[in-house]
C-alpha positions as CSV (number, residue, x, y, z in Angstrom):
1,M,-103.6,-58.7,-30.9
2,E,-100.5,-58.0,-29.1
3,I,-100.7,-54.2,-30.1
4,L,-104.0,-54.3,-28.4
5,K,-102.7,-55.7,-25.4
6,H,-99.9,-53.5,-24.8
7,S,-102.3,-50.4,-25.8
8,A,-104.6,-51.6,-23.0
9,V,-102.1,-51.4,-20.4
10,V,-101.0,-47.7,-21.2
11,L,-104.9,-46.6,-21.7
12,I,-105.7,-48.4,-18.3
13,A,-102.7,-46.4,-16.4
14,F,-103.6,-43.4,-18.3
15,T,-107.2,-43.2,-17.4
16,V,-107.0,-44.3,-14.1
17,S,-104.2,-41.7,-13.3
18,I,-106.2,-38.8,-14.8
19,F,-109.3,-39.9,-13.3
20,V,-107.8,-39.9,-9.7
21,T,-105.9,-36.8,-10.2
22,A,-109.2,-34.7,-11.3
23,I,-110.9,-36.3,-8.2
24,M,-108.0,-35.3,-5.8
25,I,-107.4,-31.6,-6.9
26,P,-110.6,-30.2,-5.3
27,I,-110.2,-32.7,-2.2
28,L,-106.5,-31.3,-1.7
29,K,-107.5,-27.7,-2.1
30,K,-110.4,-28.2,0.4
31,K,-108.0,-29.8,3.0
32,Q,-105.6,-27.0,2.1
33,F,-102.8,-29.7,1.2
34,G,-100.9,-27.1,-0.7
35,Q,-97.2,-27.0,-1.6
36,F,-94.7,-24.9,0.5
37,I,-92.3,-23.3,-1.8
38,R,-88.5,-22.8,-0.7
39,E,-87.6,-19.4,0.1
40,E,-84.2,-19.8,-1.4
41,G,-85.7,-21.1,-4.7
42,P,-86.4,-19.1,-7.6
43,K,-88.8,-16.0,-6.8
44,A,-90.9,-16.8,-9.7
45,H,-91.9,-20.1,-8.0
46,L,-93.4,-18.0,-5.0
47,N,-96.8,-17.8,-6.7
48,K,-97.0,-21.6,-6.9
49,A,-97.5,-21.7,-3.0
50,G,-100.6,-23.4,-2.2
51,T,-100.8,-25.5,-5.3
52,P,-102.3,-29.1,-4.5
53,T,-99.5,-31.7,-3.7
54,M,-99.4,-35.5,-3.1
55,G,-100.6,-36.2,-6.7
56,G,-98.3,-38.9,-6.9
57,I,-101.1,-41.0,-5.1
58,A,-102.9,-40.8,-8.9
59,I,-99.6,-42.0,-10.6
60,I,-99.3,-44.7,-8.0
61,A,-102.9,-45.8,-8.6
62,G,-102.6,-45.8,-12.3
63,I,-99.6,-48.0,-12.4
64,T,-100.6,-50.5,-10.0
65,A,-104.2,-50.9,-11.7
66,A,-102.5,-51.3,-15.1
67,I,-99.9,-53.9,-14.0
68,L,-102.5,-56.0,-12.0
69,Y,-104.8,-55.7,-15.1
70,S,-101.9,-57.3,-17.4
71,G,-102.3,-60.4,-15.2
72,L,-106.0,-61.0,-15.9
73,P,-105.4,-63.0,-18.9
74,I,-103.5,-66.0,-17.0
75,G,-105.3,-65.4,-13.8
76,K,-102.5,-64.2,-11.8
77,V,-99.6,-61.3,-11.5
78,S,-95.9,-62.6,-11.7
79,F,-93.7,-62.1,-8.6
80,D,-91.6,-59.8,-10.8
81,K,-94.5,-57.4,-11.4
82,I,-95.5,-57.6,-7.7
83,A,-91.9,-56.7,-6.8
84,I,-92.1,-53.6,-9.0
85,I,-95.5,-52.6,-7.5
86,L,-94.1,-53.2,-3.9
87,S,-90.9,-51.4,-4.6
88,M,-92.8,-48.3,-6.1
89,I,-95.4,-48.2,-3.3
90,A,-92.7,-48.5,-0.8
91,F,-90.6,-45.5,-1.9
92,G,-94.1,-43.8,-2.6
93,I,-94.6,-44.2,1.2
94,I,-91.2,-42.4,2.2
95,G,-92.4,-39.6,-0.3
96,F,-96.0,-39.4,1.3
97,I,-94.5,-39.5,4.8
98,D,-92.4,-36.6,3.7
99,D,-95.1,-34.7,2.1
100,Y,-97.5,-35.1,4.9
101,N,-95.0,-33.9,7.4
102,K,-94.4,-30.8,5.3
103,I,-98.0,-30.0,5.2
104,A,-98.8,-30.8,8.8
105,K,-95.7,-28.6,10.0
106,K,-96.7,-25.6,7.5
107,Q,-93.2,-25.6,6.3
108,N,-91.0,-27.1,3.6
109,E,-89.4,-29.9,5.7
110,G,-90.3,-33.3,6.1
111,L,-88.0,-36.3,6.9
112,T,-84.7,-35.9,7.9
113,P,-82.0,-36.9,5.1
114,K,-80.9,-39.6,7.5
115,Q,-84.5,-41.1,7.9
116,K,-85.0,-40.7,4.1
117,V,-81.8,-42.6,3.1
118,F,-82.3,-45.4,6.0
119,L,-85.7,-46.5,4.6
120,Q,-84.5,-46.2,0.9
121,I,-81.8,-48.6,1.7
122,L,-84.1,-50.8,3.7
123,F,-86.6,-51.1,0.9
124,G,-83.8,-51.5,-1.8
125,L,-82.5,-54.0,0.2
126,A,-85.5,-56.0,0.1
127,L,-85.7,-55.9,-3.7
128,A,-82.1,-56.9,-4.0
129,V,-82.3,-60.0,-1.7
130,F,-85.6,-60.8,-3.6
131,M,-83.9,-60.7,-7.0
132,A,-80.7,-62.4,-5.8
133,V,-82.6,-65.3,-4.7
134,R,-85.2,-65.6,-7.3
135,E,-83.2,-64.4,-10.5
136,G,-79.4,-64.8,-9.6
137,T,-76.8,-61.9,-9.8
138,D,-76.4,-61.5,-13.3
139,V,-76.4,-57.9,-14.7
140,F,-76.7,-56.9,-18.4
141,I,-73.7,-54.4,-19.8
142,P,-75.0,-52.3,-22.7
143,F,-72.8,-52.0,-25.8
144,T,-71.0,-55.1,-24.8
145,K,-74.3,-57.2,-24.8
146,V,-73.3,-59.6,-22.3
147,Y,-74.0,-60.4,-18.7
148,V,-71.8,-60.3,-16.0
149,D,-72.3,-62.2,-12.7
150,F,-71.7,-59.5,-9.8
151,G,-71.8,-62.0,-7.2
152,W,-71.9,-60.5,-3.6
153,F,-71.6,-57.2,-5.1
154,Y,-74.8,-57.4,-6.6
155,I,-76.8,-56.4,-3.4
156,P,-75.1,-53.3,-2.6
157,F,-75.1,-52.6,-6.4
158,V,-79.1,-52.7,-6.6
159,V,-79.4,-51.0,-3.3
160,F,-77.4,-48.0,-4.7
161,T,-79.4,-47.9,-8.0
162,E,-82.8,-47.8,-6.1
163,V,-81.8,-45.0,-3.8
164,A,-79.8,-43.0,-6.3
165,M,-82.6,-43.2,-8.8
166,A,-85.4,-42.4,-6.5
167,N,-83.5,-39.4,-5.3
168,A,-82.4,-38.3,-8.7
169,V,-86.1,-38.2,-10.0
170,N,-87.1,-36.4,-6.8
171,L,-84.4,-33.6,-7.5
172,T,-85.7,-33.5,-11.1
173,D,-89.5,-32.8,-10.0
174,G,-88.8,-28.9,-9.7
175,L,-90.5,-27.5,-12.8
176,D,-94.1,-28.1,-13.9
177,G,-94.2,-31.2,-16.0
178,L,-90.7,-31.8,-15.7
179,A,-90.3,-35.1,-13.9
180,S,-93.5,-36.7,-15.4
181,S,-92.5,-36.0,-19.1
182,T,-89.0,-37.0,-18.7
183,T,-90.2,-40.4,-16.9
184,A,-92.8,-41.1,-19.5
185,I,-90.1,-40.8,-22.1
186,V,-87.7,-43.3,-20.3
187,A,-90.6,-45.5,-19.5
188,A,-91.3,-45.8,-23.2
189,S,-87.8,-46.7,-23.8
190,F,-88.1,-49.7,-21.3
191,T,-91.4,-50.6,-23.0
192,I,-89.7,-50.9,-26.3
193,I,-86.7,-52.9,-25.0
194,G,-88.9,-55.2,-22.9
195,I,-91.1,-56.1,-25.8
196,A,-89.1,-56.0,-29.0
197,I,-85.3,-56.1,-28.0
198,I,-84.7,-58.4,-25.1
199,P,-84.5,-62.2,-26.8
200,G,-87.9,-63.7,-25.8
201,G,-88.9,-60.4,-24.2
202,D,-89.3,-59.5,-20.8
203,E,-93.2,-59.0,-19.9
204,A,-92.6,-57.6,-16.5
205,M,-90.1,-54.9,-17.8
206,S,-92.4,-54.1,-20.8
207,V,-95.6,-53.8,-18.6
208,A,-94.3,-51.9,-15.9
209,G,-92.9,-49.6,-18.7
210,Q,-96.1,-49.2,-20.3
211,A,-97.9,-48.6,-16.9
212,I,-95.4,-45.9,-15.8
213,L,-95.7,-44.3,-19.3
214,G,-99.5,-44.2,-19.0
215,A,-99.8,-43.1,-15.7
216,S,-97.0,-40.2,-16.1
217,L,-99.0,-39.0,-19.2
218,G,-102.3,-39.1,-17.4
219,F,-100.9,-37.0,-14.5
220,L,-99.2,-34.6,-17.2
221,V,-102.5,-33.3,-18.2
222,F,-102.8,-31.6,-15.0
223,N,-99.1,-31.2,-14.3
224,H,-98.0,-29.1,-17.4
225,Y,-97.4,-25.6,-17.1
226,P,-99.1,-23.9,-15.2
227,A,-99.5,-26.8,-13.0
228,K,-103.0,-27.5,-11.3
229,I,-101.4,-30.1,-9.0
230,F,-97.8,-31.3,-8.1
231,M,-97.0,-34.9,-7.6
232,G,-94.8,-33.9,-4.6
233,D,-92.2,-36.6,-2.9
234,T,-95.0,-39.1,-3.1
235,G,-95.0,-39.1,-6.7
236,S,-91.2,-38.5,-7.6
237,M,-89.9,-41.1,-4.9
238,A,-92.7,-43.8,-6.4
239,L,-91.5,-43.0,-9.9
240,G,-87.8,-43.3,-9.2
241,G,-88.4,-46.4,-7.2
242,G,-90.7,-47.8,-9.9
243,L,-88.2,-47.1,-12.7
244,S,-85.2,-48.7,-10.9
245,A,-87.3,-51.6,-10.1
246,T,-88.3,-52.2,-13.5
247,A,-84.8,-51.9,-15.0
248,I,-83.5,-54.3,-12.0
249,V,-86.2,-57.0,-12.7
250,G,-85.3,-56.9,-16.4
251,N,-81.5,-57.1,-15.1
252,M,-80.9,-53.9,-17.2
253,E,-79.7,-51.7,-14.3
254,W,-77.1,-50.2,-16.4
255,L,-79.7,-48.7,-18.9
256,L,-80.9,-46.4,-16.0
257,P,-77.7,-44.0,-16.2
258,I,-78.1,-44.1,-20.2
259,S,-81.8,-43.6,-20.7
260,G,-82.2,-41.8,-17.3
261,L,-79.1,-39.6,-18.0
262,I,-81.0,-36.4,-17.4
263,F,-81.8,-37.6,-13.7
264,V,-78.2,-38.4,-13.4
265,I,-77.3,-34.7,-14.3
266,E,-79.8,-33.2,-12.2
267,A,-78.5,-35.1,-9.2
268,L,-74.8,-34.4,-10.1
269,S,-75.7,-30.7,-10.6
270,V,-76.6,-30.7,-7.1
271,I,-73.5,-32.7,-5.7
272,I,-71.1,-30.4,-7.5
273,Q,-72.8,-27.2,-6.4
274,V,-72.8,-28.3,-2.7
275,I,-69.2,-29.4,-2.9
276,Y,-67.9,-26.3,-4.8
277,F,-69.7,-23.9,-2.4
278,K,-68.1,-25.7,0.6
279,K,-64.7,-25.8,-0.9
280,T,-64.6,-22.1,-2.1
281,G,-66.3,-20.5,0.9
282,G,-69.7,-19.6,-1.0
283,K,-68.9,-19.6,-4.6
284,R,-71.4,-21.1,-6.9
285,I,-71.0,-23.0,-10.5
286,F,-74.5,-23.0,-11.3
287,R,-76.9,-20.0,-10.7
288,M,-79.1,-22.4,-8.7
289,A,-79.0,-26.1,-8.5
290,P,-80.7,-28.5,-9.6
291,I,-79.5,-27.4,-12.9
292,H,-83.1,-26.9,-14.4
293,H,-83.0,-23.8,-12.2
294,H,-79.7,-22.7,-13.6
295,F,-81.5,-22.5,-17.1
296,E,-84.5,-20.9,-15.7
297,L,-82.6,-18.1,-13.8
298,G,-80.9,-17.6,-17.3
299,G,-83.9,-16.5,-19.0
300,C,-85.5,-19.8,-20.1
301,S,-89.2,-20.2,-19.4
302,E,-90.1,-23.2,-17.5
303,S,-92.0,-24.8,-20.6
304,K,-88.9,-24.3,-22.7
305,V,-86.4,-26.0,-20.0
306,V,-89.1,-28.8,-20.1
307,V,-89.3,-29.2,-23.7
308,W,-85.4,-29.1,-24.1
309,F,-84.8,-31.6,-21.1
310,S,-87.5,-33.8,-22.5
311,L,-85.9,-33.9,-26.0
312,F,-82.5,-34.5,-24.4
313,A,-84.2,-37.6,-22.4
314,A,-85.6,-38.7,-25.9
315,L,-82.0,-38.8,-27.4
316,C,-80.7,-40.6,-24.5
317,C,-83.2,-43.2,-24.8
318,I,-82.4,-44.0,-28.3
319,V,-78.9,-44.5,-27.3
320,A,-80.0,-46.9,-24.6
321,I,-82.1,-48.7,-27.1
322,L,-79.2,-48.9,-29.5
323,S,-76.9,-50.4,-26.7
324,V,-79.1,-53.1,-26.3
325,V,-79.8,-53.9,-30.1
């Protein structure tokens, strides 16, 4: 029965995501809600211009429906699950505004960085305060397998976790199927940890992991190379916010840089590239950042980069699981 219950959450998220995505593609094409490609990006990506974007709406729908379904047996949804949904939607709204502005202005510019960060900090702060009041300020430390009380440092720590993860997943979303496949793998590890490893289990963490896994796979059906639709900032921001909220609700914040190391590397590659470029007067460490473009410009096909990055993500998730056992 337990297996059927968990499978149902994944299946509902998958079904809703794939159904909504299939409906959205022709609608977005008709309204000409297509992706604008950065001129400074890889030239091979220019032929992707016009591909429908904002598909993240389908991912959000799938995750929300699956998490709400999980509460049917007892007739209510826990506050922790609601917090995850609201956090995901809040960050998704930031991405949606950004995507919509890009489309309305017919250029690859949306919200300013300051506007994005302000909203991200605001929504991250809301989750941090909620968790501090409801659950306390203990944080699990991997490998040591102990909980440490972060005290007043807990709130800025949670805010940083949310903001960093949302932007890291956003930067990872640069190749067909990359963000959706790696996110699905990380979500699967959260599912395993929430069901089988945390003493007594953590239903909110496991259910959210299942929902993110199913919705990401459903979207991947249309998002794999060559992508018929992009998730846009709507999807990548929502996934980043949802993943981080899932870990935060489970007091497993430090699992994010382990299981989601691929997202960390993507973000760091951009930071390193920018700093080195400014310090050296125009020189670059990578052919292009984020780092997935470095490998792409080195001759690897998009599909091959996605496969190798996904395998690396899976390896990181195994390490994350072992750090909790």
